[in-house]
C-alpha positions, 0 to 999 in steps of 0.5 A: 645359104638355103634354110634346111628342111630337117631340124632333127627336133622330131627324131624322138617322136615329138613335134611342136604346135604353134605356140611351142607346146611339144606333143607326140607325133601320134597325138590326135591333133597331129593326126588331124592336121596331117589328114587335112594336109593329105586332103589338100594334096589330093585336092591339088591332084583333083585340080590337075585332072579338072577340065573346067577352069571354074572348078580349078579356081574353086579348088584353089580356094578350097586349098587355101581354106585347108591351109587355114584349117591346118594352121588352126589345128596346129596351134595350141589353143591354150597359147596366143600365137605370135602371128595372126592366123587366118580364120574360116568364115560362114561365107566359105561354107556358103561358097561350097553350098552354092557350088553343090547347087550349081552342079546339082542343077545340071546332073540327072537325079541320082536313082542308085548308089554309085561306085567310084570309078569310070575315069581317073579324074572321078576316082581321084575325086572320090579318094579326096572325098574319103580322105575328107571324111576321115579328116571329119572323123578326126575333128569329131574325135578331138571334140569328143575328147574335149580338145578345142576345135572350132565348130565351123571347121567341122561344118566346113569339112562336112560340107566339103565332103558333100562338094567332093561327092558332087564334083565326082559326079559332075566330072563324070558328066563333063567327061561323058562317063556313065555312072557305075550303079552299085547292084547289090548281090542277092 
């Protein structure tokens, strides 16, 4: 018999963290790892639109790191998890920085603010960037509420949003799509 996807344990608006602690589904910790999950789904969509194999490989690495972050956020920091959870490393951030620099080296200097758009692959990458920024705000809110969150998670999510911005520009470059300059109404 297959495992059932529904447990009915969340029907009363509560869920369990790794470690067993029950919290409301509206808890900032749940909102934060839910946003990370949403981001991971958008990264999958960005990958589906990517035309370059190298980019697809990097995005798969990012998805793996987002699962790592999600598992850390889903764990009760006051309880020792039964299973060994993967952790984020400084090298994960360095990979993003290396990729940002690689893309920046081939892009024209940015001389204006750009509007998301021009191609569905570009727009989708900007949506992922916006979800990433929301995840970052949630992480910072947890920190401000004195809930444990590893500082490397905030650093990684911050750098990931920079990577996604550059990837949106780089995708436009590969597709020969002109950037849409924001022209402020005067």
